[in-house]
N, C-alpha and C positions, 0 to 999 in steps of 0.2 A: 383379839389381836393386841390390845392394850400395851403390854410391856415390850412386845416386838416393835410396836409403833414408836414408843418413846418410854424409856425407863425413867421414872420420877426421881428427881434429884433432891437430896436432903429431905427425904419423905418424913421420917419420924420427927425431925427438927421442925418442919413446917407444921405438922399436926400439933405438936406441943406449943408452938408459937401462937397458933390460932386460939388455943385455950377454949375448945369447943363446948358450947352448952347444948344439951340434947334437944332443946326446943328453939334453938337459935336459927337465924337466917345467915347463910354464908354464900360467898361468891368465889368461884374458881375462874379467874380471868383468862386463863390459858389452858383449855381442857386437854388438847393433844391426845395422848393415849388414855387419859382418864385415870391415871394412877393416883394422883392427889385427890381427885373427886371421890374415888371409891373408898379411900381411907376416911375422908370427911363423913361420908354417908354411914360408915360403921359407928361413928360417934353420935349420930343424930337419932332421935326417936320421933318426935312430932315436928322437928325442924325442917327447913327447906334449904336446898342447894341449887343455885343458879350458876351455870357455866357458860363461858363464851369461847368461840373459836371461829375464825374467819375462813379456815381451810375446810372445804367440803370433805376432804379425805378423813378428817377427824371424826366425822359423823358415823363412820363404821364402828367406832368404839363407844357409841352412846350407851347409856345405862337405862335399863327398863325398871324404873322405880318412881312411884307416884310423888316422892319427895324431891325429885330431880327434874330440872328443866335445862336443856341445852339450846343455846341461842346462837344462830349463825350470824356473827357480827364481829367487827373489830371492837376490842374493849374500850376504845375511845368513845363509843356511844353507850357505855354501860349505864350511866345515870338515867338516860331516857328510857331504856328497856326496863330497868328496875322499877321506875316510876309506873310504867305501863302495867307491870305485873303486881303493882301495889306491894312491893317488897322492900321499901325504904323505911327507916334506915336498917343497915345490916349489922350483924355481930362480928363479922370478920371478912376480910378480903385477901385472897391469895393470888399472886401473879408469879409465874415461873417464866421469866422473859427469854428472849432469844429464839432459837430455832429448834424444831423437834428432830429426833433421830430419823424419823420417817422421811422428813423433807430432805435431809442430807443424803440419805441412802437411796432415795428414788432418783435414778439418773436423769430421767426426763425433766425433772424440776429445775435443773441447772444450778442448784445451790452448791454442789460439791466440786472441789478442784480435782477430784479423782476420776471423774467420768466425762466423756465427750457428750455434750448435750447443747441444745439451743440455750442461749443466754436468756433465761426467763427470770427465775428467783422471786416470783410473786407468791406470797403465802395464800392470797385469795386469787385463784387462777382466772377469775372473771373480772378482775379489777385492773384499772389504770395501766401505767406504763411498765414494760418489762425492762430487764437489765439491758437487752439489746437496744431498746429505744434510748435509754440514757447514754449508752456508749456511742451511739450514732449521732445524737443530737446536742448533748451538752457542750457548751463552749469550753475552751481551754481553762478559763478562769473558774468556771463552775465545777469542772472535773477536779481541779486542784483543791477547791474548797471541800468537795465531797471526800476526797482521799485524806485530807488533813483533819477535818472535823469528825469523820466517822471511823477513822482507823489510825489517826495520829502518824501518818506515813511521812517519813522524811524524804521519800522519793516521789512525793506527790507531783511536783513540777515536771519531773522527767517522765513520769507515767502518763500524765495528761498530754504532754507534747508528743510522745510516741503514738498514743491513741489518735490524736488529731491528725498527725502526719499520715498514718497508715490508712485511716478511714477515708481520706481524700482520694485514695487510689482504689480501695476495695472495701467491701462490707466486713465488719467484724461480727460474726453471727453466732459462733459457738464458744463454749468454755475453752476449748483448745486453741481456737483462733486468738482469744484474748491472752492466753498464756504465752503463745508464740510471739505476740506483739511486745509483751513486757519482758520476755526472757533476757534481753540484753542488760536489764537493770536489776534482775533478781540476784541478790547476794549469794555468792558461791557457798554451797553447803547449807544454806538457809532458804532454799527456794520454796519449800513447802510452807514455811511460816510467812514468807512474803506473799505468796499467792492467797493464803488464807486471809491476810489483812486486806488485800485487794477485793476479794469476794465479800468480806464483811462490810467494807465501805459501800459497795454497790448494793448489797442486800438491804442494808439499813436505809439507803436512799429509796430504793424501789418500793419498800413497804412503809415508808414514812414512819419508821419505828420510833424515832426520837420525839416528833410532834405528838404521836399517839400516846407515848409514855407520859409526856408532860400533861396531856389532857386527863389521863387516868389519875395521875397523882393529885392534880388540883381538884378533880371530882371526889377523890377519896375523903376529903375533908367534909363533904356534904353527905356522902354515902354511908360512912361508918358512924355508928352511934357512940355516945360517950361510954368509955370502958371497952369498946370494941377493938379488934386487932387488925393491923396492917402487916402483912407478911409478904415480902418480895425477894425473889432470887434474881440477881443480876449477873451478867457474864462479862462485862467490860466496864472500864472506868467511866465512860460517858453515862451509862445507865446508873451505875452505883452513886455517882456524884449527885445526880438529881434526887435519888431516893434519900441519900444522906442529908441533903439540903432541906428537903421537905420535913424530915423528922426533926431536924435541928431547929428550923425557923418557921415552918408552916408555909414557906414559899420555895421556889425553885432556885433562887439566887443564893440562898443560905444566909441572908442578912436578917438577923433577929430584930424585929420591931418591938418597941415598947409603948405601953399605954401612958396616959397623962401622968401617972405616978411613978413611972420608970420601971414598971414590972414587965418582964418579957411576955409577949403575946404568942405563946406556943400553942400548937394544935395537937401535936403528938409528943409522947415521951418515949425514948428508946427503951426497949426491954432487953437487957443484956447487951453483950457486945456482938459485932458481926460474926456470923458462923460460916466456916468453910468445911468442905467434906473431910471425913476421916480418911486415914490411909487405906482402911478397908474398903470404903466406898470408891476411892480413886482406883483401886485395883480392879474392882468389878464394873466400874463405869467411868472410863477415861474421859468421857465428855463432860464430866462434872468438875474437871480440874480447875476451871476458872470461876466456878460458882461462888457467890457471896450472898448470904442470907441476912436480911435485916428485919427485925421485928419491932413494931411500935404499937403503943396503945393510944387511942383517942382520948384526949383529956377535955 
């Protein structure tokens, strides 16, 4: 099912960035359709590949290969699992952040603005709060914070107010319910972009995507061996800023710390400049349009 599930973004660029050693240990933090994992395995001989995915649906794409292990977990717990498998440190870590095509195209999951569905948006369907829970229970202030921080929405205040006012009278249960509530403030001619930002903000909140990414990035300093590679594809500025800061400074704030002698205490060094999809890839995979790939080497 692989490519139908999710077409891998910047595939050749990721493989080149990992600089794969045939006997190395590698991690695919976001297995999805398995496109990146399959390419990594082509480069391995005696090496090992560990992949993570919290979505049970991804397991229909698992790979029957003794060099491969697929772990059902959020990647924020990566270090503990790799320790359990005695796989530390690794030669390379790849993460293709964001949402898979399958999750968007499966109407019942509630990720897409195109389909009528329950407000769910959980990547792990067995976990935590759904989008409906957040829309029904978050305070006005918390909704504003969510829309501003997760999607940089200038309409955050008005969106929160509309949700709070409407839910006092009736439940907001489906994707279409939410779109109808927010229709009065959707910019004319740009409704699709507006609703996409709304759904992005809620999805990031439901799945705790930013805290999970922060934990992954901080763990990467311990997980990757000297000379190993960190390869991350991000899809919005929130993600990319964290990745950029880690590579620049070894922390998530982007502030370079110096030792007693004034030497910068860096953990990674950037390999090349950020990479974006080619025109050819954009034509064949429109969902790659906001992708930005950063590659760094552990020093």
